[in-house]
Phi, psi and omega in degrees: 000128180265173184300321181296319178296317179298312180305313183296318183286329185272339187308308181295329180289317179297319177298316181303322183263005177071029179288133181277317179203158180210148177215155176258153176215172180088205188299323179295318181293327181274355182074026182247011184291144173232188185301331182269001184283143170263166181254117181266124182236127175263127180240154173230143183209154178264327181284162176271121177254131177283168177301320179297321178292322177295320177295318178296319177300312180300317180295315180296321177295317179300317180293317182293324184263352180058039177207149178295128180247135171247122180260131175239133179268142180301323182296332184244020179289124180297131183296337178283331182268335186310316180300325180287322177295311181299324181299320183270342195304128174235118183290135181234354180206134174224103184265015183287000000 
């Protein structure tokens, strides 16, 4: 699955949850994904999302993309991990 396919499939879901921007990082962003890889997505948002909404967002993305998705929020990104995420990050959604 390429970035354009991912962008097209996630757009309505991101709009539904009020996501401001999203990017992928990890093996998919580096072009190293294989059948066992999950898709790591970093999101930023202005609205308040509950834990239940974040879980629902992750589930809907997984179903739409037919791959396990892990969602990480920009607000709660660990400062120790952030440099590695930023290095790989490829933006796939801008809802501004």
